[in-house]
C-alpha positions in Angstrom: -285.8 -77.8 116.8 -284.9 -77.9 112.9 -281.3 -77.4 113.1 -281.0 -77.0 109.3 -282.9 -73.7 109.5 -280.7 -72.3 112.0 -277.2 -73.4 111.3 -275.3 -73.5 107.9 -274.7 -76.8 107.1 -273.0 -77.8 104.1 -273.1 -81.1 103.1 -271.7 -83.0 100.2 -274.0 -84.8 97.8 -272.7 -88.3 98.8 -272.8 -87.5 102.5 -275.6 -88.2 104.6 -275.7 -86.1 107.8 -275.8 -88.0 111.0 -279.3 -87.5 112.8 -281.3 -90.3 114.0 -284.4 -88.1 112.4 -283.1 -88.5 109.4 -282.0 -91.8 109.1 -285.7 -92.9 110.2 -288.1 -90.5 108.5 -291.6 -90.8 108.4 -292.1 -92.8 111.8 -291.3 -90.2 114.3 -294.1 -91.2 116.8 -293.3 -95.0 116.5 -289.6 -94.5 116.9 -290.3 -92.4 120.3 -292.6 -95.0 121.3 -290.2 -98.1 120.9 -287.0 -96.7 121.3 -287.8 -93.7 124.0 -290.4 -95.5 126.0 -290.8 -98.9 126.2 -287.2 -99.8 125.2 -285.3 -98.3 128.5 -288.6 -99.8 130.8 -288.1 -103.2 129.2 -284.2 -102.8 129.3 -284.2 -102.5 133.3 -286.5 -105.3 133.1 -284.5 -107.8 131.4 -281.2 -106.5 133.3 -282.6 -107.2 136.7 -284.0 -110.9 136.2 -280.7 -111.4 134.2 -278.5 -110.2 137.2 -280.7 -112.6 139.4 -280.2 -115.5 137.3 -276.5 -115.2 136.9 -276.3 -114.9 140.8 -278.3 -117.8 140.6 -275.6 -119.9 138.6 -272.5 -118.8 140.3 -273.5 -120.8 143.5 -271.4 -123.4 144.0 -274.3 -126.3 143.4 -275.6 -125.0 140.1 -272.2 -124.7 138.4 -272.1 -127.1 135.3 -271.4 -126.9 131.9 -275.1 -126.2 131.1 -275.1 -123.3 133.4 -271.9 -121.8 132.2 -273.5 -121.6 128.7 -276.7 -120.2 130.3 -274.5 -117.5 131.7 -272.9 -116.3 128.9 -276.1 -116.0 127.4 -277.0 -113.6 129.8 -274.2 -111.5 129.7 -274.5 -110.9 125.7 -278.1 -110.7 126.0 -277.6 -107.7 128.6 -275.1 -106.3 126.5 -276.9 -106.1 123.2 -280.3 -104.5 125.0 -278.1 -102.1 127.2 -275.5 -100.5 124.7 -277.9 -99.5 122.2 -280.6 -98.4 125.0 -277.4 -95.9 126.4 -277.9 -94.0 123.2 -281.4 -94.1 122.4 -282.1 -92.7 126.3 -279.9 -89.5 125.2 -281.5 -89.5 121.7 -285.0 -90.4 122.1 -286.1 -90.1 125.7 -284.5 -86.7 125.9 -286.2 -85.9 122.7 -282.7 -85.1 120.9 -283.0 -86.7 118.0 -282.9 -84.1 115.5 -279.7 -82.8 116.8 -276.5 -84.3 114.5 -274.4 -87.0 116.0 -270.6 -85.1 117.1 -267.7 -86.5 114.8 -266.0 -87.8 118.1 -268.7 -90.1 119.2 -269.9 -91.0 115.6 -268.2 -94.3 115.5 -269.1 -95.4 119.0 -272.7 -94.8 118.4 -272.8 -96.6 115.0 -270.9 -99.4 117.2 -273.4 -99.4 119.9 -277.1 -99.3 117.7 -275.4 -101.6 115.0 -272.2 -103.9 115.1 -272.3 -105.0 119.0 -276.1 -105.3 118.5 -275.5 -107.8 115.6 -272.7 -109.3 117.1 -274.0 -109.9 120.6 -277.5 -111.4 119.3 -275.2 -113.5 116.9 -273.4 -115.0 119.9 -276.2 -115.7 122.0 -278.0 -117.7 118.9 -275.3 -119.6 118.3 -275.0 -120.3 122.0 -278.4 -121.2 122.1 -277.6 -123.7 119.1 -274.8 -125.3 120.9 -277.0 -125.5 124.1 -279.5 -127.4 122.3 -276.6 -130.0 120.7 -275.5 -130.6 124.0 -278.9 -131.4 125.2 -279.8 -133.5 122.2 -276.5 -135.6 122.6 -277.2 -135.8 126.4 -280.4 -137.6 125.2 -279.1 -139.8 122.6 -276.1 -140.9 124.6 -276.9 -140.2 128.2 -273.9 -142.2 130.0 -271.4 -141.2 127.3 -272.3 -137.5 127.2 -270.2 -136.6 130.6 -267.0 -138.2 129.4 -267.3 -136.7 125.1 -268.2 -133.3 126.1 -266.2 -132.1 128.9 -265.7 -128.7 130.1 -262.4 -128.2 127.8 -264.7 -129.3 124.8 -267.4 -126.6 125.8 -264.8 -123.6 126.1 -263.5 -124.6 122.7 -266.8 -124.5 121.1 -267.7 -121.1 122.8 -264.3 -119.9 121.4 -265.1 -121.1 117.6 -268.3 -119.0 118.2 -266.9 -115.9 119.1 -264.0 -116.0 116.4 -266.6 -116.6 113.9 -268.9 -113.5 115.3 -265.8 -111.2 115.2 -265.0 -112.1 111.6 -269.0 -111.6 110.4 -269.0 -108.3 112.3 -265.3 -106.8 112.5 -265.7 -105.3 108.6 -268.9 -103.7 109.4 -266.4 -100.7 110.9 -264.9 -100.4 107.1 -268.3 -99.9 105.6 -268.5 -96.6 106.3 -266.5 -93.3 106.4 -267.2 -90.6 108.8 -266.9 -87.3 107.5 -266.6 -84.0 109.2 -269.4 -81.5 109.0 -268.7 -78.1 110.4 -272.0 -76.5 111.7 -272.1 -73.0 112.9 -274.8 -69.8 112.7 -273.0 -68.2 109.8 -270.0 -69.0 107.4 -267.5 -67.4 109.9 -268.6 -69.4 113.0 -268.3 -73.2 113.5 -270.2 -74.1 116.5 -269.0 -77.9 116.3 -267.8 -80.7 114.1 -270.8 -82.9 112.8 -270.8 -86.5 111.7 -271.5 -87.2 107.8 -271.9 -90.9 107.0 -270.6 -92.0 103.4 -270.7 -95.7 102.6 -267.0 -96.9 101.8 -266.4 -99.9 99.1 -262.9 -100.1 99.4 -262.9 -102.7 102.0 -265.6 -104.8 101.4 -268.7 -104.3 99.5 -272.3 -103.8 101.8 -274.2 -105.9 100.0 -271.7 -108.7 100.6 -271.3 -108.0 104.5 -275.4 -108.1 104.0 -274.9 -111.8 102.7 -272.9 -112.9 105.4 -274.7 -111.5 108.6 -278.1 -113.3 106.9 -276.4 -116.5 106.3 -273.8 -116.9 109.8 -276.3 -114.9 112.0 -280.1 -116.2 111.2 -279.9 -118.9 108.5 -277.5 -121.4 109.3 -278.3 -121.3 113.1 -281.7 -121.0 112.8 -281.9 -124.3 110.5 -279.4 -126.0 112.8 -281.8 -125.0 115.8 -285.0 -126.2 114.1 -283.2 -129.7 113.2 -281.5 -130.2 116.9 -285.4 -129.5 118.5 -286.6 -132.2 116.1 -284.0 -134.7 117.2 -284.5 -133.7 120.8 -288.4 -134.2 120.3 -288.0 -137.5 118.3 -285.6 -138.6 121.4 -287.9 -137.9 124.1 -290.8 -139.5 122.0 -289.1 -142.8 121.6 -287.9 -142.6 125.2 -291.8 -142.6 126.2 -292.7 -145.4 123.9 -290.0 -147.1 125.6 -291.6 -146.2 129.1 -295.1 -147.6 127.6 -293.3 -150.9 126.9 -291.4 -151.1 130.4 -294.6 -150.0 132.3 -296.2 -153.0 130.7 -293.4 -155.7 131.4 -293.1 -154.3 135.0 -297.0 -154.3 135.6 -297.1 -158.1 134.3 -294.6 -158.9 137.1 -296.5 -157.2 139.8 -294.0 -154.7 140.5 -295.4 -151.3 141.3 -293.1 -148.5 139.3 -295.8 -145.7 138.6 -293.8 -142.8 140.3 -290.4 -143.5 138.3 -293.1 -143.5 135.0 -295.0 -140.4 135.8 -292.0 -138.4 136.8 -290.6 -139.4 134.0 -293.8 -138.5 131.5 -294.1 -135.0 133.6 -290.6 -134.3 132.7 -290.6 -135.3 128.9 -293.9 -133.1 128.6 -293.0 -130.3 130.1 -289.2 -130.3 128.5 -290.8 -131.0 124.8 -293.4 -127.7 125.1 -290.5 -125.8 126.8 -288.1 -126.7 123.6 -290.8 -126.2 121.0 -291.8 -122.7 122.2 -288.0 -121.6 122.3 -287.5 -122.9 118.6 -290.8 -121.2 117.8 -289.9 -117.6 119.2 -286.4 -117.5 117.6 -287.7 -118.8 114.2 -290.6 -115.9 114.3 -287.6 -113.7 114.6 -284.0 -114.7 112.7 -286.2 -116.6 109.4 -288.2 -113.2 108.7 -285.5 -111.1 109.3 -283.5 -113.5 106.8 -286.4 -113.4 104.1 -286.2 -109.4 104.1 -282.6 -109.2 103.9 -282.9 -111.2 100.7 -286.0 -109.3 99.8 -284.0 -105.8 100.0 -281.0 -107.4 98.3 -282.9 -108.0 95.6 -284.9 -105.0 95.3 -281.7 -103.0 95.4 -280.0 -105.2 92.5 -277.6 -102.7 90.9 -278.6 -100.0 93.3 -277.3 -98.2 96.2 -278.6 -99.7 99.5 -280.5 -97.2 101.9 -278.7 -96.7 105.2 -281.4 -98.3 107.2 -282.7 -100.9 105.1 -285.6 -102.1 106.9 -286.8 -98.4 107.4 -289.8 -97.7 109.9 -289.7 -101.4 110.9 -286.5 -101.5 112.2 -287.7 -100.0 115.7 -290.3 -102.9 115.8 -287.7 -105.7 114.7 -285.4 -104.2 117.4 -288.5 -104.4 120.0 -289.1 -108.1 119.0 -285.7 -109.5 119.3 -285.1 -107.8 122.4 -288.3 -109.7 123.9 -287.6 -113.1 122.1 -283.8 -113.7 123.2 -284.5 -113.1 126.9 -287.8 -115.1 126.9 -285.9 -118.1 125.2 -283.3 -117.6 127.6 -285.5 -117.9 130.4 -287.2 -121.0 129.4 -284.2 -122.8 128.6 -283.2 -122.0 132.2 -286.7 -123.1 133.7 -286.1 -126.5 132.2 -283.8 -127.1 135.2 -285.5 -128.5 138.1 -282.6 -127.2 140.3 -282.8 -123.9 138.9 -286.4 -123.7 139.7 -285.6 -124.6 143.3 -283.4 -122.1 143.7 -285.3 -119.5 141.9 -288.3 -120.2 144.5 -285.8 -120.1 147.3 -284.5 -116.9 146.1 -287.9 -115.1 146.0 -288.7 -116.6 149.5 -286.2 -115.6 151.0 -285.1 -119.0 152.2 -283.4 -122.4 151.1 -284.9 -124.1 148.3 -283.7 -127.5 148.7 -284.9 -130.0 151.4 -282.7 -131.9 153.7 -282.7 -134.9 151.6 -281.9 -132.8 148.5 -279.2 -131.0 150.3 -277.5 -134.5 151.5 -277.5 -135.6 147.4 -275.9 -132.2 147.1 -273.4 -132.7 149.3 -272.7 -136.1 147.8 -272.5 -134.7 144.6 -270.0 -132.4 145.9 -268.1 -134.5 147.7 -267.4 -136.6 144.6 -266.7 -133.8 142.4 -269.6 -134.0 139.9 -271.9 -131.7 138.3 -275.6 -132.6 137.1 -276.3 -130.7 134.3 -279.4 -128.5 133.7 -281.2 -131.0 131.3 -283.2 -134.3 131.5 -279.8 -136.3 131.2 -279.7 -137.1 134.7 -283.2 -137.7 135.2 -282.9 -139.9 132.0 -280.2 -141.8 133.5 -281.3 -142.6 137.0 -284.4 -143.7 135.7 -283.2 -146.2 133.0 -280.7 -147.1 136.1 -284.1 -147.7 138.3 -286.1 -149.3 135.5 -283.3 -151.7 134.5 -283.2 -153.0 138.2 -287.0 -153.5 138.6 -286.8 -155.3 135.4 -284.1 -157.7 136.3 -284.6 -158.2 139.9 -286.9 -156.4 142.3 -285.1 -157.5 145.4 -281.8 -155.5 144.3 -284.2 -152.4 143.9 -285.3 -152.8 147.7 -281.6 -152.7 148.6 
């Protein structure tokens, strides 16, 4: 339906009528396929999976600082994918993208499909950086990590991330003016008030804001995540070399420790691959997006930026973003052996822990301790076992 032919519309030259079809010209089939079909289906899958993960993390034996951060990541990932899908279901799935957006919901639609999506994805990325930092410190100093980074310090870091993202994205609400445009079948009848978009430079220029988003939502956290990933892989490699020297030392004394070393080797190898995959996935989205932003800023130097910077590529970027972040989240969650046991138990409708494991869990809860979802607990226990084996075999048997 072409409303411009059936209705009398008077739009000023500096104002763009808010219709999703006009904002994404020359890519109708792609938009309908991504936003109207693939997007809602993938949103349903991710939402159901995140809810199941949150239910697992709410169990008493799963609670820890790391599970708290992972729960926050699951929540912001759900919000970042559900909010725009609500809009896309009406405008694309139901094929209403040719209709102008009413003025009364124009700001809400803009917030759902743009501002909140970028803000929640930025929070998710920074929480992933925080999780990588805690994992790195845990591997570097496994015996002091619990005391150095308590729950209060984790809450402080989360609060700083929230404040940073609010400071970056609140100016987004002042970038545009939403102008009322009366629409009717003739000059005397007004059927409804449509929304017109006009760029506003009174508070902050859009170019400056785009630079802020590029730096604080893409470049800086991606570089930090890559650096922390390299540090984690370096720690795991050094630990493997130390285990090899300890293995030769214990074998020369006739002490068998193959079980401990094999367990550490498997844990280290699995953790290394998973961490590498997470960093690679996030980098394939954030770094190209930062490059495209810089390229567009250079191309439109001295000219007005288009409303949709990426054009038809916007739908593909959104789809890849909504795929990368949930996958990275599930990979981080699956690094925990306890989470894997709980998830398998939930799928099989039975208890996921053996009798011995339940006994250990009861002991841990009695002492009011929480084992973090990371290789730290394995490394600390294994280091104690190896020192015990290296010093005195009789004490180890006790």
